[in-house]
C-alpha positions in Angstrom: -12.9 21.3 8.3 -10.1 19.8 10.4 -10.0 16.7 8.2 -9.4 18.8 5.1 -6.5 20.6 6.8 -5.1 17.3 7.9 -5.2 15.8 4.4 -3.7 19.0 3.0 -0.9 18.8 5.6 -0.1 15.2 4.7 0.1 16.1 1.0 2.5 19.0 1.6 4.6 17.2 4.3 7.1 15.8 1.7 7.5 19.3 0.2 8.1 20.8 3.6 10.6 18.0 4.4 12.6 18.9 1.2 12.6 22.6 2.1 13.8 21.7 5.7 16.6 19.6 4.3 17.6 22.4 1.9 17.6 24.8 4.8 19.8 22.5 7.0 22.3 22.2 4.1 22.5 26.0 4.0 23.0 26.2 7.7 25.9 23.7 7.5 27.8 26.2 5.2 27.7 28.9 7.9 30.6 29.5 10.2 30.6 27.2 13.3 30.2 30.2 15.7 26.9 31.1 14.0 25.7 27.5 14.0 26.3 27.2 17.7 24.2 30.4 18.3 21.4 29.0 16.1 21.6 25.7 17.9 21.1 27.4 21.3 17.8 28.8 20.1 16.4 25.5 18.7 13.8 23.6 20.7 14.8 20.2 22.1 12.2 18.3 20.0 13.8 19.8 16.9 17.4 19.0 18.0 16.5 15.3 18.3 16.5 15.0 14.5 19.9 16.5 13.9 22.0 13.4 14.5 21.5 9.7 14.9 23.1 9.7 18.4 20.8 12.5 19.6 17.8 10.6 18.2 18.7 7.4 19.9 19.3 9.2 23.2 16.1 11.4 23.1 13.5 9.7 20.9 11.3 9.0 24.0 10.5 12.7 23.9 8.8 12.3 20.5 6.7 9.4 21.9 5.4 11.7 24.6 4.5 14.4 22.0 2.5 12.0 19.8 -1.2 12.0 20.4 -2.8 8.6 21.0 -5.0 9.1 17.9 -1.8 9.6 15.8 0.2 6.6 17.0 -0.6 4.7 13.8 0.8 7.5 11.7 3.8 7.7 14.0 4.6 4.1 13.2 3.7 4.3 9.5 5.5 7.6 8.6 9.1 6.1 8.6 7.8 3.3 6.4 6.2 5.7 3.9 9.5 7.6 3.7 11.6 4.4 3.8 13.5 5.7 6.8 15.3 2.6 7.9 17.0 4.1 10.9 13.8 5.3 12.7 11.9 2.2 11.6 14.5 -0.1 13.1 14.4 1.8 16.4 10.5 1.6 16.4 10.6 -2.1 15.5 12.9 -3.2 18.2 11.1 -1.1 20.8 7.6 -2.2 19.9 7.8 -5.7 18.3 6.5 -7.5 21.4 3.5 -5.1 21.7 2.8 -5.5 18.0 2.8 -9.3 18.2 0.2 -9.0 21.0 -2.2 -7.0 18.9 -4.2 -9.9 17.4 -6.5 -9.8 14.4 -5.6 -6.4 13.1 -8.1 -5.1 10.6 -7.0 -2.8 7.7 -8.7 -2.2 4.3 -10.8 -5.4 4.2 -8.1 -7.7 5.5 -7.5 -9.2 8.9 -3.9 -9.7 9.7 -2.8 -12.3 12.3 -1.2 -9.5 14.3 0.0 -5.9 13.9 3.6 -7.0 13.1 2.4 -8.9 10.0 0.4 -5.8 9.0 3.5 -3.6 9.3 5.3 -6.1 7.0 2.6 -5.9 4.4 2.5 -2.1 4.8 6.2 -2.0 3.9 5.6 -4.0 0.8 2.6 -1.9 -0.2 4.7 1.3 0.1 7.7 -0.3 -1.6 9.9 0.7 1.3 12.9 -1.4 0.3 15.1 -0.6 3.3 12.3 -1.2 5.7 11.4 -4.5 4.0 15.0 -5.6 4.4 15.0 -4.8 8.1 11.7 -6.5 8.9 12.6 -9.6 6.9 15.9 -9.8 8.9 14.0 -9.4 12.1 11.5 -12.1 11.1 14.4 -14.4 10.3 16.1 -13.7 13.7 12.9 -14.3 15.6 12.0 -17.5 13.7 8.8 -15.9 12.3 9.9 -16.5 8.7 10.0 -20.3 8.9 7.1 -22.1 7.2 5.2 -18.8 6.8 3.5 -20.1 3.6 1.7 -22.7 5.8 0.5 -20.1 8.4 -2.7 -18.2 8.1 -1.5 -14.7 8.6 -4.0 -12.9 6.3 -7.7 -13.2 6.0 -9.7 -11.3 3.3 -13.2 -10.2 4.1 -15.8 -10.5 1.3 -19.2 -9.1 1.7 -22.0 -11.2 0.1 
């Protein structure tokens, strides 16, 4: 039963996100005095997402709120939404750890490491902004060079 609720939650998360954005736009039309009062009643984990500066300064709070089972979703959600700002922060924070995760298995494929999987996941989800960021990162780190010669993906076929 929990699984069904989780799947339903994922399907409606984009609709909820649109509603939240619409609500924030309405709040912005209120007088500044009212906005300040509303702001005082908001929880800290909600305030993080209001501005980029606030996110950069406090995003470690989100990491502590994420359950270990949901860390994959935590990394994949910005890619699915093509949220380049959050993806860039996560990439630069975690790229060393992602390179160290060797032979990552996903949907019948074994990737050389988790970073190559993240790149493929960006392409699968057609996240144009995230693709641009990760390609620039690969170029800066020298991972792009002679990639066609490297064995970064292995398909598993059952016989």
